N, C-alpha and C positions, 0 to 999 in steps of 0.2 A: 454339239450343243453348247451354246454360250450361256453362262449363268452369272447373274449379278447378285451380290449379297447385301442385304440391308440389315445390319446387326451391330449393336453398340458394345457387345462384350468381345474383346479381342480373343480370348481363349475359345469361345464358341465359334467365332469367325474362322479361326485356324482349324477347328474340328470340321466345320462345314466345308472348308476348302479341301481338306483331305477326303471327305466323303464325295465331293464333286469329282475330284481327280480319280477316285476309285471306280467310278461308273463310266469313265471315258469322256467326261465333259470337261469344260475349262471355265475357270472363274475369270470374268472379264472386268471385274471391279467390285468395290464395296464402299459402303457409306454407313455412318452411324447417326445421321440426322436426316430429317425429312426433306428439307430444301436441297441439301447436297445430293441426296438420293435421287430426287426427281430430275435434277439437272444432269446428273451422271448417267442415269438410266436412259434418258432420252438421247443423250449423246452416244452411248455405247450400243443401243438397240439390241439388247440380249434376247435370247429366245425365252429365258426363264428368269424370274426374280424370286429369290427366297427372302421373305419379308418378316421381320419381327414387328410386333405392334407397338411396343414401348421403346422409344428411341431417346437419344440425348436431347434432341430438339424436335418438336412436333411428334407425330405418331404415324404408324404404318397405314392407318386409314387415309391420312393426308396423301401419302405416297400412292397408294392404290387408286384413290379417286383421281388424282391428277394424271398419272401415267395411263391408266385405263382409258381415260377420255382422249388423250393425245395419241396413244399407240395401243389400240385394243388387241393387236396380234401378240403382245407379250403376255406370256402365261405367268400368273402369280400363285405362289404357294406360301401361305402364312405358317410360320413356325413360332410358337409363343409359349410362354410360361403361364399364360392366362387363358386357358381353353374354355372360356365362359360361352355358353350357348348363344347369348345375345351378341357376343363378338363374332362368333362363327356366322351368325345370320347376316350381320352387317358386311363382313368380308365377302360372303357369297353374293350378296346383293350388289356389291361393288365390283364383282367380277373375279374374285379369287377362285382358282380351280381346285384348291385343296387347303385344308386347315388342320394343322398338326400340333400336338402337345409336345413341347421340348422334352418333358420328363418321360413320356411313355411311348411316343410315336416317331422318334428320330429315325428308326429303321424303315418305317412306312414311307417317310419322305425319301429316303435312299432308294427304295423300290420304285417309287414314282419317277424319280430322276433317271434311274437305270433304264426304265421302260422307254423314256424319251430320248435317251442318248444314242 
C-alpha cells in the first residue's frame, strides 16, 4: 500500500512515516501545504492519504475536495488536533473514509492502515 502524508509538523510526519513502515506500507511523498499536496498526490496516485486539516498554506478540506473530485479511488483519512464534529461532518461529506484525533486516536489510524496493507 502506498501512503501520502499531508502534515506540516516535521516531528509528526516522522512519527507517521514510522507508523506506516510498521504496518508494511510505504510512504510515497509528503506535503505541508494544500496546493503542493494536491499536485503531488495527483502525480503519485497513492492508495491512501493521511491528511491534516490545518496546513501551512490552505487547509485539508481544499486538498480533499480537489483530489476526491479528480481521483475518487484514493482513500483519505483525516488526522487532526481539531476533532470538532462539524469538521468530521464536512470531511465525511467530501469523501474521507476516517477521521481521527491526533491526541487520542493515533493507534486507531494505525489499525486502519494495518488492515489495508
